[in-house]
SESE-276243 format. One record per residue (C-alpha): residue number from 1; residue in one letter; y, x negated, z negated. Coordinates in steps of 0.001 Angstrom, whole numbers. Layout:
BEGIN
(pt NUM,'a',(Y,X,Z))
...
END
This chain:
BEGIN
(pt 1,'m',(-143910,72732,44532))
(pt 2,'s',(-144207,74683,41476))
(pt 3,'i',(-145746,72805,38540))
(pt 4,'f',(-147663,74447,35394))
(pt 5,'a',(-149354,73007,32677))
(pt 6,'v',(-153212,74297,31702))
(pt 7,'l',(-155343,73007,28478))
(pt 8,'f',(-158664,71033,29179))
(pt 9,'l',(-160740,70212,26261))
(pt 10,'t',(-157820,70743,23897))
(pt 11,'l',(-155665,67525,25409))
(pt 12,'h',(-152881,68885,27669))
(pt 13,'l',(-153262,68181,31710))
(pt 14,'h',(-150491,69250,33928))
(pt 15,'t',(-151555,70682,37343))
(pt 16,'l',(-149741,70930,40719))
(pt 17,'a',(-150387,74277,42292))
(pt 18,'q',(-150363,72010,45666))
(pt 19,'p',(-152682,68819,45922))
(pt 20,'t',(-151191,65822,47051))
(pt 21,'t',(-153694,63884,49696))
(pt 22,'t',(-151646,61540,51648))
(pt 23,'g',(-150395,57844,50776))
(pt 24,'l',(-152446,55618,48409))
(pt 25,'a',(-155239,56443,46241))
(pt 26,'f',(-156757,54675,43310))
(pt 27,'d',(-160021,54839,41632))
(pt 28,'v',(-160342,53100,38036))
(pt 29,'t',(-163340,52361,35973))
(pt 30,'m',(-163970,50734,32964))
(pt 31,'e',(-167688,50589,32721))
(pt 32,'k',(-168102,48059,29877))
(pt 33,'p',(-164766,48159,27990))
(pt 34,'a',(-165949,45468,25679))
(pt 35,'s',(-165338,43026,28542))
(pt 36,'h',(-161650,44208,28832))
(pt 37,'l',(-162091,44950,32607))
(pt 38,'y',(-160608,47609,34271))
(pt 39,'h',(-161726,47691,37700))
(pt 40,'v',(-159445,49400,40304))
(pt 41,'t',(-160242,50555,43829))
(pt 42,'l',(-157500,51240,45960))
(pt 43,'n',(-157555,52653,49614))
(pt 44,'y',(-154760,52091,52025))
(pt 45,'p',(-154543,54078,55311))
(pt 46,'n',(-153597,51273,57366))
(pt 47,'p',(-151223,52474,60471))
(pt 48,'d',(-152311,50115,62769))
(pt 49,'q',(-151164,46719,61398))
(pt 50,'e',(-153019,43253,61640))
(pt 51,'t',(-152424,42356,58183))
(pt 52,'v',(-151195,44303,54871))
(pt 53,'e',(-149525,42849,52175))
(pt 54,'f',(-150573,44498,48487))
(pt 55,'k',(-148259,43276,45707))
(pt 56,'m',(-148036,43754,41730))
(pt 57,'p',(-145167,43995,39961))
(pt 58,'v',(-143692,41241,37830))
(pt 59,'w',(-142398,43559,34998))
(pt 60,'t',(-142136,47148,33941))
(pt 61,'p',(-138930,49426,33961))
(pt 62,'g',(-137958,49230,30145))
(pt 63,'y',(-138898,46137,28923))
(pt 64,'y',(-136778,43655,30537))
(pt 65,'q',(-139180,40521,30748))
(pt 66,'l',(-141134,39144,33210))
(pt 67,'m',(-144892,39947,32313))
(pt 68,'n',(-147152,37816,35144))
(pt 69,'y',(-149256,40772,35648))
(pt 70,'a',(-150941,39306,38226))
(pt 71,'s',(-152470,36434,36365))
(pt 72,'h',(-154745,39007,34989))
(pt 73,'v',(-156252,39840,38551))
(pt 74,'e',(-159793,38488,39041))
(pt 75,'n',(-162947,39219,41653))
(pt 76,'v',(-160515,40487,44697))
(pt 77,'r',(-162414,42297,47909))
(pt 78,'a',(-161148,43628,50749))
(pt 79,'t',(-163142,45540,53227))
(pt 80,'n',(-162847,48360,55869))
(pt 81,'a',(-163905,51839,56273))
(pt 82,'a',(-167238,50729,57170))
(pt 83,'g',(-167748,48713,53995))
(pt 84,'k',(-167287,45639,56304))
(pt 85,'p',(-165366,42548,54542))
(pt 86,'l',(-161988,41843,55432))
(pt 87,'n',(-160644,38331,54988))
(pt 88,'w',(-157816,38332,52457))
(pt 89,'e',(-155305,35325,50790))
(pt 90,'k',(-153087,34964,48166))
(pt 91,'t',(-149596,34119,49558))
(pt 92,'a',(-147858,34220,46624))
(pt 93,'a',(-147945,34653,42740))
(pt 94,'s',(-147981,38385,43091))
(pt 95,'t',(-148828,39042,46432))
(pt 96,'w',(-152376,39252,48493))
(pt 97,'r',(-152634,39425,52054))
(pt 98,'v',(-155288,41333,53871))
(pt 99,'y',(-156759,40715,57628))
(pt 100,'a',(-156839,44418,58304))
(pt 101,'n',(-157376,43888,62085))
(pt 102,'k',(-156280,47302,62631))
(pt 103,'a',(-158352,48851,60231))
(pt 104,'t',(-158016,52661,59758))
(pt 105,'v',(-158409,52288,56078))
(pt 106,'v',(-158388,49094,53943))
(pt 107,'t',(-160038,49172,50833))
(pt 108,'l',(-159226,46542,48085))
(pt 109,'s',(-160764,46110,44649))
(pt 110,'y',(-160107,44130,42045))
(pt 111,'d',(-160622,43600,38133))
(pt 112,'v',(-157654,43434,35695))
(pt 113,'k',(-158373,41909,32325))
(pt 114,'a',(-156534,43560,29477))
(pt 115,'t',(-156438,42069,26136))
(pt 116,'r',(-152798,42454,25041))
(pt 117,'n',(-152626,45666,22552))
(pt 118,'f',(-148660,45909,23686))
(pt 119,'v',(-146915,48855,24959))
(pt 120,'a',(-145787,47016,28067))
(pt 121,'s',(-149369,45628,28534))
(pt 122,'s',(-152565,47391,29807))
(pt 123,'y',(-155517,47081,27075))
(pt 124,'l',(-158889,47878,26675))
(pt 125,'d',(-161850,47748,24099))
(pt 126,'e',(-164642,49820,22894))
(pt 127,'h',(-162030,51996,21357))
(pt 128,'k',(-159532,52659,23589))
(pt 129,'g',(-158214,52415,26822))
(pt 130,'y',(-154340,52095,27948))
(pt 131,'i',(-152737,51639,31040))
(pt 132,'s',(-149027,50267,31803))
(pt 133,'p',(-149374,51481,35358))
(pt 134,'a',(-147211,48094,36729))
(pt 135,'g',(-149746,46289,35565))
(pt 136,'l',(-152697,47654,37249))
(pt 137,'f',(-151669,49085,40514))
(pt 138,'m',(-150524,47017,43637))
(pt 139,'y',(-148125,48861,46024))
(pt 140,'v',(-147453,47749,49720))
(pt 141,'p',(-143821,46483,50395))
(pt 142,'n',(-141764,49585,52148))
(pt 143,'q',(-144357,51906,50903))
(pt 144,'l',(-143057,52552,47436))
(pt 145,'q',(-141623,56088,48102))
(pt 146,'q',(-144749,57270,49275))
(pt 147,'p',(-146862,59631,47365))
(pt 148,'v',(-150126,58102,45404))
(pt 149,'t',(-152945,59630,43581))
(pt 150,'v',(-154999,58056,40630))
(pt 151,'t',(-158585,59209,39279))
(pt 152,'i',(-159775,57711,35691))
(pt 153,'h',(-163082,57516,34551))
(pt 154,'p',(-163077,57133,31100))
(pt 155,'y',(-165784,54940,29229))
(pt 156,'s',(-168496,57343,28671))
(pt 157,'g',(-168720,56687,25109))
(pt 158,'w',(-165106,58385,24848))
(pt 159,'k',(-164130,62169,24781))
(pt 160,'p',(-163549,62817,28538))
(pt 161,'r',(-159815,63020,28247))
(pt 162,'v',(-156432,61185,29641))
(pt 163,'a',(-153243,61566,28301))
(pt 164,'t',(-150072,60751,30497))
(pt 165,'g',(-146946,62042,31976))
(pt 166,'l',(-148551,62682,35175))
(pt 167,'d',(-149324,65757,36735))
(pt 168,'s',(-152988,66158,37530))
(pt 169,'l',(-154203,67480,40896))
(pt 170,'a',(-155675,71229,40976))
(pt 171,'g',(-159480,70953,40798))
(pt 172,'r',(-160078,67531,40105))
(pt 173,'t',(-160979,66156,36578))
(pt 174,'n',(-158701,63117,35711))
(pt 175,'t',(-157107,62817,39043))
(pt 176,'f',(-153468,62524,38577))
(pt 177,'t',(-150285,62733,41269))
(pt 178,'a',(-146995,60818,41686))
(pt 179,'p',(-144659,61734,44386))
(pt 180,'t',(-143501,57863,44627))
(pt 181,'f',(-144789,54984,42883))
(pt 182,'d',(-141688,54748,40656))
(pt 183,'v',(-142593,57939,39006))
(pt 184,'l',(-146442,56095,38845))
(pt 185,'y',(-144895,52971,37075))
(pt 186,'d',(-143038,55078,34651))
(pt 187,'s',(-146121,57073,33656))
(pt 188,'p',(-148556,54909,31218))
(pt 189,'m',(-152474,56337,30475))
(pt 190,'l',(-154120,56707,27335))
(pt 191,'m',(-157588,57434,26468))
(pt 192,'g',(-160392,57109,24020))
(pt 193,'n',(-161080,59536,21150))
(pt 194,'l',(-157839,60845,20738))
(pt 195,'e',(-156336,62866,18615))
(pt 196,'q',(-153930,65748,19228))
(pt 197,'l',(-150951,67081,16977))
(pt 198,'p',(-150178,70715,17271))
(pt 199,'s',(-147422,71083,19715))
(pt 200,'f',(-144292,72455,20137))
(pt 201,'t',(-141731,74054,22863))
(pt 202,'v',(-137740,73337,23497))
(pt 203,'s',(-136336,75909,25204))
(pt 204,'g',(-139962,76888,26635))
(pt 205,'i',(-140992,73321,27791))
(pt 206,'p',(-143848,72350,25884))
(pt 207,'h',(-144301,68807,23949))
(pt 208,'y',(-147136,67070,22949))
(pt 209,'f',(-148163,64179,20615))
(pt 210,'v',(-151413,62700,21571))
(pt 211,'g',(-153117,59296,19905))
(pt 212,'y',(-155331,56893,18919))
(pt 213,'n',(-156111,55854,15177))
(pt 214,'m',(-152737,57647,13876))
(pt 215,'g',(-153093,57590,10114))
(pt 216,'s',(-153033,59988,7263))
(pt 217,'f',(-150246,62083,7390))
(pt 218,'n',(-148763,65758,6773))
(pt 219,'q',(-149175,66599,10765))
(pt 220,'e',(-147383,70074,10464))
(pt 221,'q',(-144190,68841,9034))
(pt 222,'f',(-144228,65755,11048))
(pt 223,'m',(-144055,67725,14035))
(pt 224,'a',(-141711,70154,12805))
(pt 225,'d',(-139517,67334,12243))
(pt 226,'l',(-139962,65900,15684))
(pt 227,'k',(-139259,69117,17099))
(pt 228,'k',(-135976,68899,15522))
(pt 229,'i',(-135211,65634,16795))
(pt 230,'v',(-136185,66389,20050))
(pt 231,'e',(-133600,69608,19715))
(pt 232,'a',(-131028,67661,18484))
(pt 233,'g',(-131387,64909,21433))
(pt 234,'a',(-131828,67839,23859))
(pt 235,'a',(-128198,69571,22714))
(pt 236,'i',(-126286,66170,23000))
(pt 237,'i',(-126646,66621,26703))
(pt 238,'g',(-127223,70451,27160))
(pt 239,'d',(-130225,70039,29604))
(pt 240,'i',(-134115,69326,29689))
(pt 241,'p',(-135057,67732,33227))
(pt 242,'y',(-138444,67525,32946))
(pt 243,'k',(-141542,70199,32782))
(pt 244,'h',(-143549,68545,29916))
(pt 245,'y',(-143150,65867,27662))
(pt 246,'t',(-145727,63573,25908))
(pt 247,'f',(-145366,61095,23269))
(pt 248,'l',(-148485,58476,23712))
(pt 249,'a',(-149484,56763,20448))
(pt 250,'i',(-151370,53644,21366))
(pt 251,'g',(-152287,52738,17434))
(pt 252,'p',(-150263,50479,14845))
(pt 253,'g',(-148310,47730,16074))
(pt 254,'g',(-144757,46999,17393))
(pt 255,'g',(-142832,48509,20404))
(pt 256,'g',(-142427,51145,22032))
(pt 257,'i',(-141213,52139,25898))
(pt 258,'e',(-139361,55015,27262))
(pt 259,'h',(-140452,56779,30616))
(pt 260,'l',(-139008,60013,32753))
(pt 261,'n',(-141367,62314,30645))
(pt 262,'s',(-143298,60742,28106))
(pt 263,'t',(-142869,57563,25962))
(pt 264,'s',(-145668,55060,24698))
(pt 265,'i',(-145115,54129,21204))
(pt 266,'s',(-146959,51984,18456))
(pt 267,'f',(-147499,54309,15604))
(pt 268,'d',(-149025,54229,12044))
(pt 269,'g',(-148277,57600,10532))
(pt 270,'n',(-149164,56102,7179))
(pt 271,'g',(-145466,55068,7231))
(pt 272,'l',(-144421,58366,7244))
(pt 273,'n',(-145605,58796,3547))
(pt 274,'t',(-142583,56941,1788))
(pt 275,'p',(-138885,57612,2405))
(pt 276,'q',(-138003,54452,3925))
(pt 277,'g',(-141136,54410,6226))
(pt 278,'k',(-140554,58293,7436))
(pt 279,'l',(-136874,57246,8185))
(pt 280,'r',(-137787,54178,10202))
(pt 281,'l',(-140643,56070,12178))
(pt 282,'y',(-137893,59149,13009))
(pt 283,'l',(-135280,56745,14206))
(pt 284,'f',(-137441,54928,16192))
(pt 285,'l',(-138935,58120,17712))
(pt 286,'a',(-135365,59454,18192))
(pt 287,'h',(-134494,56286,19956))
(pt 288,'e',(-137445,56320,22354))
(pt 289,'y',(-136716,60124,23272))
(pt 290,'f',(-133240,59778,23800))
(pt 291,'h',(-134197,57212,26223))
(pt 292,'h',(-135120,59771,28789))
(pt 293,'y',(-131710,60251,29054))
(pt 294,'n',(-129834,57424,28379))
(pt 295,'v',(-131443,54662,30998))
(pt 296,'k',(-133863,56818,32661))
(pt 297,'r',(-131345,59244,34116))
(pt 298,'i',(-127864,58176,32557))
(pt 299,'r',(-128391,54651,33848))
(pt 300,'p',(-126399,51546,35135))
(pt 301,'m',(-127162,51150,39393))
(pt 302,'a',(-129597,48104,38416))
(pt 303,'l',(-132062,50451,36805))
(pt 304,'g',(-133428,52119,39722))
(pt 305,'p',(-134641,52395,42239))
(pt 306,'f',(-136058,49101,40840))
(pt 307,'d',(-136995,45692,42715))
(pt 308,'y',(-140488,45065,40754))
(pt 309,'e',(-140316,41472,42771))
(pt 310,'q',(-137611,40053,40372))
(pt 311,'e',(-135504,40622,37443))
(pt 312,'n',(-133508,43619,37217))
(pt 313,'r',(-130158,42566,35815))
(pt 314,'t',(-127451,44462,34336))
(pt 315,'n',(-124446,44075,32230))
(pt 316,'m',(-124553,47415,30824))
(pt 317,'l',(-127692,47262,28598))
(pt 318,'w',(-125289,47257,25567))
(pt 319,'v',(-124361,51112,26923))
(pt 320,'s',(-128067,51998,27721))
(pt 321,'e',(-129639,50239,24896))
(pt 322,'g',(-126940,50151,22437))
(pt 323,'f',(-125584,53631,22632))
(pt 324,'t',(-129362,54773,22263))
(pt 325,'v',(-129339,53055,18937))
(pt 326,'y',(-126012,54725,18146))
(pt 327,'y',(-127520,58314,19064))
(pt 328,'e',(-130690,57465,17511))
(pt 329,'y',(-128356,57643,13981))
(pt 330,'l',(-126644,60744,15153))
(pt 331,'m',(-129704,62871,16194))
(pt 332,'l',(-131412,62615,12814))
(pt 333,'r',(-127875,63041,11020))
(pt 334,'r',(-127441,66607,13128))
(pt 335,'a',(-131163,67312,13098))
(pt 336,'g',(-130754,67151,8962))
(pt 337,'l',(-133337,64299,8700))
(pt 338,'m',(-130603,61593,7700))
(pt 339,'t',(-127881,61669,4709))
(pt 340,'e',(-124441,60310,5563))
(pt 341,'d',(-125124,57324,3311))
(pt 342,'e',(-127861,56482,5381))
(pt 343,'l',(-126111,56985,8504))
(pt 344,'l',(-123251,54967,7273))
(pt 345,'n',(-125540,52076,6074))
(pt 346,'a',(-127444,52088,9309))
(pt 347,'l',(-124367,50853,11638))
(pt 348,'r',(-123279,48888,8830))
(pt 349,'g',(-126441,46990,8997))
(pt 350,'n',(-125937,46568,12863))
(pt 351,'l',(-122265,45657,12425))
(pt 352,'s',(-123475,42584,9595))
(pt 353,'a',(-126235,41521,11870))
(pt 354,'y',(-123548,40925,14613))
(pt 355,'e',(-120977,39479,12778))
(pt 356,'n',(-122515,37385,10333))
(pt 357,'k',(-124323,35427,12600))
(pt 358,'p',(-122653,32779,14856))
(pt 359,'g',(-123812,34299,18139))
(pt 360,'h',(-120987,36638,18101))
(pt 361,'r',(-118515,33504,18468))
(pt 362,'f',(-120269,32543,21803))
(pt 363,'q',(-121786,35530,23475))
(pt 364,'s',(-120203,38979,24829))
(pt 365,'a',(-122438,42389,24774))
(pt 366,'t',(-121906,42220,28601))
(pt 367,'q',(-123602,38311,28697))
(pt 368,'a',(-126659,39598,26493))
(pt 369,'s',(-127711,42187,28807))
(pt 370,'y',(-127202,40126,31791))
(pt 371,'e',(-128976,37140,30101))
(pt 372,'t',(-131417,39418,28348))
(pt 373,'w',(-134456,38394,30794))
(pt 374,'s',(-134305,34451,29690))
(pt 375,'d',(-132854,35210,26494))
(pt 376,'g',(-135161,38148,25066))
(pt 377,'p',(-134209,41542,23845))
(pt 378,'f',(-132795,40462,20812))
(pt 379,'g',(-131544,36932,21770))
(pt 380,'r',(-132979,33570,22080))
(pt 381,'t',(-135302,32268,19074))
(pt 382,'g',(-135760,28818,18137))
(pt 383,'d',(-132949,26324,18074))
(pt 384,'e',(-130270,27934,20257))
(pt 385,'a',(-130603,31370,18487))
(pt 386,'y',(-127373,30526,17254))
(pt 387,'k',(-125634,30980,20638))
(pt 388,'t',(-126507,34653,21598))
(pt 389,'i',(-126612,38100,19834))
(pt 390,'s',(-128437,41448,20152))
(pt 391,'y',(-127157,44173,22197))
(pt 392,'y',(-129078,46458,19933))
(pt 393,'d',(-126695,45290,17054))
(pt 394,'k',(-123227,45026,19344))
(pt 395,'g',(-123815,47960,21369))
(pt 396,'p',(-124255,51022,18690))
(pt 397,'v',(-120817,49313,16895))
(pt 398,'l',(-119166,49912,20653))
(pt 399,'g',(-120412,52912,20759))
(pt 400,'m',(-119273,53946,17169))
(pt 401,'l',(-115779,52572,18088))
(pt 402,'l',(-115088,54315,21622))
(pt 403,'d',(-116550,57664,19914))
(pt 404,'f',(-113841,57509,17274))
(pt 405,'t',(-111603,56618,19716))
(pt 406,'i',(-112070,59411,22128))
(pt 407,'r',(-112199,61597,19077))
(pt 408,'h',(-108749,60453,17871))
(pt 409,'e',(-106802,60335,21351))
(pt 410,'t',(-108157,64081,22030))
(pt 411,'n',(-107598,65382,18672))
(pt 412,'n',(-111637,65560,18169))
(pt 413,'k',(-111610,67858,21526))
(pt 414,'k',(-113933,65502,22853))
(pt 415,'s',(-116200,62742,21961))
(pt 416,'l',(-118434,60268,23450))
(pt 417,'d',(-121079,63430,23693))
(pt 418,'d',(-118518,64415,26654))
(pt 419,'v',(-118817,60869,28444))
(pt 420,'m',(-122511,60901,28259))
(pt 421,'r',(-122691,64910,29858))
(pt 422,'t',(-120365,63670,32428))
(pt 423,'l',(-122260,60881,33521))
(pt 424,'y',(-125645,62549,33617))
(pt 425,'q',(-124310,65920,35398))
(pt 426,'t',(-122037,63319,38046))
(pt 427,'y',(-124529,60387,38891))
(pt 428,'y',(-127888,62031,37838))
(pt 429,'q',(-127811,65528,38776))
(pt 430,'k',(-125011,65506,41537))
(pt 431,'e',(-125185,62204,42960))
(pt 432,'k',(-128825,61131,42023))
(pt 433,'r',(-128125,58023,41760))
(pt 434,'g',(-126687,55113,39005))
(pt 435,'f',(-123591,54621,38145))
(pt 436,'s',(-121325,51303,38282))
(pt 437,'d',(-119695,49475,35518))
(pt 438,'d',(-116291,50967,37001))
(pt 439,'e',(-117463,54137,37504))
(pt 440,'f',(-118962,53943,33211))
(pt 441,'r',(-115300,53051,32435))
(pt 442,'a',(-113820,55119,34604))
(pt 443,'v',(-115359,58377,33010))
(pt 444,'c',(-114517,56767,29241))
(pt 445,'e',(-111031,56587,30195))
(pt 446,'k',(-110827,60028,32160))
(pt 447,'t',(-112657,61597,28854))
(pt 448,'a',(-110090,59733,26404))
(pt 449,'g',(-107175,60648,28434))
(pt 450,'t',(-106040,56725,27772))
(pt 451,'s',(-106419,53178,28927))
(pt 452,'l',(-109461,51597,26714))
(pt 453,'n',(-108534,47991,27484))
(pt 454,'e',(-109552,46957,23848))
(pt 455,'i',(-112637,48570,23556))
(pt 456,'f',(-113726,47347,26843))
(pt 457,'a',(-112425,43792,26067))
(pt 458,'y',(-114660,43954,22959))
(pt 459,'a',(-117641,44456,25461))
(pt 460,'s',(-117009,41622,28009))
(pt 461,'t',(-115516,38804,25467))
(pt 462,'v',(-116391,37332,22150))
(pt 463,'d',(-112708,38735,20824))
(pt 464,'a',(-112688,39669,16919))
(pt 465,'i',(-112629,43522,16404))
(pt 466,'d',(-110454,45243,14703))
(pt 467,'y',(-112681,47546,12259))
(pt 468,'p',(-110185,49026,10074))
(pt 469,'k',(-108116,50301,12820))
(pt 470,'y',(-111002,52204,14572))
(pt 471,'l',(-112709,53207,11916))
(pt 472,'a',(-109699,54831,9980))
(pt 473,'y',(-109657,57142,13218))
(pt 474,'a',(-112664,58864,11610))
(pt 475,'g',(-110987,58574,8273))
(pt 476,'l',(-113227,55856,7336))
(pt 477,'a',(-112814,52168,5330))
(pt 478,'i',(-114478,48877,5690))
(pt 479,'d',(-114880,45954,3606))
(pt 480,'t',(-113894,42831,5506))
(pt 481,'t',(-113742,40785,2529))
(pt 482,'l',(-115604,37311,2538))
(pt 483,'r',(-117355,36971,-585))
(pt 484,'e',(-119753,33869,-1581))
(pt 485,'r',(-123557,34668,-2293))
(pt 486,'p',(-124838,33825,-5454))
(pt 487,'d',(-127904,32157,-4219))
(pt 488,'a',(-127735,28517,-3524))
(pt 489,'w',(-127721,28059,1057))
(pt 490,'l',(-129548,25602,2677))
(pt 491,'g',(-129683,27775,5966))
(pt 492,'l',(-133283,27724,6219))
(pt 493,'t',(-136048,30958,6807))
(pt 494,'l',(-139179,29935,5690))
(pt 495,'r',(-142719,31361,6135))
(pt 496,'e',(-146063,30423,4434))
(pt 497,'k',(-149362,30203,5965))
(pt 498,'s',(-152718,28597,4797))
(pt 499,'d',(-150793,26856,1684))
(pt 500,'s',(-148292,25450,4068))
(pt 501,'l',(-144522,25933,4299))
(pt 502,'f',(-143171,26430,7698))
(pt 503,'v',(-139681,26831,9299))
(pt 504,'s',(-139044,29775,11263))
(pt 505,'t',(-135150,28982,11857))
(pt 506,'v',(-132689,27155,10693))
(pt 507,'d',(-128883,28695,10345))
(pt 508,'w',(-126300,26930,12777))
(pt 509,'e',(-124138,24366,10918))
(pt 510,'s',(-125893,24960,7688))
(pt 511,'p',(-126960,22114,5603))
(pt 512,'a',(-130536,21606,6937))
(pt 513,'w',(-128976,21989,10229))
(pt 514,'k',(-126838,19193,9920))
(pt 515,'a',(-129271,17113,8195))
(pt 516,'g',(-131568,17499,11652))
(pt 517,'v',(-134050,19994,10398))
(pt 518,'r',(-134908,22488,12753))
(pt 519,'s',(-137346,25563,13512))
(pt 520,'g',(-140790,25223,13599))
(pt 521,'a',(-140723,22330,11542))
(pt 522,'l',(-143518,21765,8716))
(pt 523,'l',(-142399,20988,5137))
(pt 524,'l',(-144379,18468,3383))
(pt 525,'t',(-142430,17820,450))
(pt 526,'l',(-139714,18730,-1861))
(pt 527,'n',(-138571,16296,-4064))
(pt 528,'e',(-141885,14576,-3859))
(pt 529,'q',(-143554,17872,-4852))
(pt 530,'r',(-145735,19955,-2407))
(pt 531,'a',(-143309,22393,-859))
(pt 532,'t',(-143150,25884,-1493))
(pt 533,'l',(-141428,28977,-1472))
(pt 534,'a',(-140612,29096,-5586))
(pt 535,'a',(-139633,25687,-5427))
(pt 536,'v',(-137066,26400,-2623))
(pt 537,'k',(-135877,29414,-4294))
(pt 538,'a',(-135361,27297,-7622))
(pt 539,'i',(-132572,24999,-5948))
(pt 540,'r',(-129168,25153,-7176))
(pt 541,'t',(-125823,24980,-5649))
(pt 542,'g',(-124949,21612,-5579))
(pt 543,'e',(-128154,20062,-6057))
(pt 544,'a',(-129189,17147,-3650))
(pt 545,'i',(-132682,17588,-2549))
(pt 546,'k',(-134996,15441,-283))
(pt 547,'l',(-137122,17004,2449))
(pt 548,'r',(-139837,15714,4233))
(pt 549,'p',(-140513,17982,7630))
(pt 550,'v',(-143105,17224,10406))
(pt 551,'q',(-141313,18206,13626))
(pt 552,'q',(-142148,16941,17238))
(pt 553,'g',(-145034,14598,15405))
(pt 554,'q',(-142805,12674,13522))
(pt 555,'t',(-141787,12825,9548))
(pt 556,'q',(-138689,11765,8390))
(pt 557,'e',(-137316,12361,4807))
(pt 558,'k',(-134074,14407,4778))
(pt 559,'t',(-131505,14442,2124))
(pt 560,'i',(-129751,18031,1736))
(pt 561,'i',(-127068,19368,-744))
(pt 562,'a',(-127391,23219,-1180))
(pt 563,'e',(-124115,24966,-730))
(pt 564,'k',(-122477,28259,-1217))
(pt 565,'k',(-122253,30827,1797))
(pt 566,'s',(-119557,33327,2494))
(pt 567,'e',(-120421,36434,3887))
(pt 568,'r',(-118695,39697,4596))
(pt 569,'n',(-120768,43031,3607))
(pt 570,'f',(-118746,45522,5708))
(pt 571,'q',(-119401,48337,3607))
(pt 572,'i',(-118183,51514,4942))
(pt 573,'s',(-116788,54549,2928))
(pt 574,'r',(-114712,56861,3405))
(pt 575,'l',(-110733,56588,3165))
(pt 576,'p',(-109725,58337,-542))
(pt 577,'n',(-106828,60310,1149))
(pt 578,'p',(-107477,60965,4761))
(pt 579,'d',(-104981,62974,6699))
(pt 580,'k',(-105664,66006,8665))
(pt 581,'r',(-106389,64683,11713))
(pt 582,'q',(-109164,62008,9974))
(pt 583,'k',(-110790,64507,7893))
(pt 584,'i',(-111565,66894,11168))
(pt 585,'i',(-113044,63874,13013))
(pt 586,'l',(-114973,62773,10088))
(pt 587,'d',(-116171,66369,9135))
(pt 588,'d',(-117143,67104,12772))
(pt 589,'w',(-119218,63897,13283))
(pt 590,'l',(-121202,64275,10036))
(pt 591,'k',(-121876,67662,10899))
(pt 592,'q',(-125124,68803,10732))
(pt 593,'r',(-126115,71414,13614))
END
């Protein structure tokens, strides 16, 4: 079917030339947004079945955590085509069985409580509505590849517009179509009194930015810069696989999730008014945009098609997420929006965050990828945080080492860009599937023309990395000298709240750790005086202090001796006298295109 874009009330809607009428149909209302309730009606054409099971996904692609969406479902009701009630029962945490008695149509209606304002959750109040489809729309087992339509009725107090990456159905207001449930679940929706920024095109393809409560900033400059970021990302792969792309800014907050032709982002444009804030936001946008390649299309086999009933585990998030961090840096550099020093410092930050935490002794990048469902995307928190790492830190470092190695082995004729293009062309375009771990490694080694045993060992083990060797390939030096920090070290990260001092984290094997202080403790006194941040900062090396923490309901005085802590800063700089190949590699790597 041909696809084209039209404008509706200054907000783009994407219209299919041929309407889709088969499959499941959803209708969503939100008549009382202050109640935080979406009302969903689902019409299912029943093919002569006695019973029909409806399921709610337990997670949403792009956020590798179980979400328990079904717990927010209320007021379930099932009827046949004549409106006669049908019996139903909840047979599992996320499963509802309807006794259809061969009814030609089963209509299931239910409410969804939407109170968490987060990119992986649906949200509704008087000001805006955001739909994370996996948390709102049920599916029928074995019907995930069927077409589906969704009609949205925004609250009457808002502008009658819905922003989404879905295509709209010709002739029907706010009715959208998806060829499969995978596409539906990958297409969030935003509504309210929205603002649309000036759009731009890349290779003739429109890109939109629509948001709620976006703040005050130079919109024209922002969109001009965003176009440069998109152009830099598209140039890496050499193809744009979508017909339109939408940035959905859901308001201030945290987090972003990538989709096939859109991204949901927490966004506060006021941050663009400082150089540091602008860089952080541009990196964030570059990251989420590049994910439509790396994760959505260049993907491990586990990341599509999905199993919505359980975790979808993979060893490869150090590539899917970590390499995307690496490319967010390169995209901004190539777009002329990041300096050489900023690029090197960003990579130094990932490297030092990984190396200066004890988790690098215990967990590999592949293990961190596989265990993210239990550990969390940035590793465990609390007392076991020391056992884990973040693939967001080690992944981009491994990407840099792999890039430099390929460039070195091929005299800069090839790079990690060639790996990404090959994966895209071979597995997404030709074979229309994800790749295995072995296939990913084979593409890397074929591109480099040599074995990459050492780098892949760095990914799958906790072996110490030879940073000077690999950075020298690109004419760079790294400072791995161990140096004492000037401040006294207890090993406590603290936060003040309501005039009380709490322990957020405790460094493994630090003086506080050895004394038995753990995260979550409330510090009552320091040397028999009320504990404050100022008092902690005044502690000197070698000083013995007495702390009274409250933890697990008990108070016990602890004596701690402040120590010195040694760390490496891993500063990255140019080699003073690079050879010809090193200079060529570095110049090309840093080149703005």
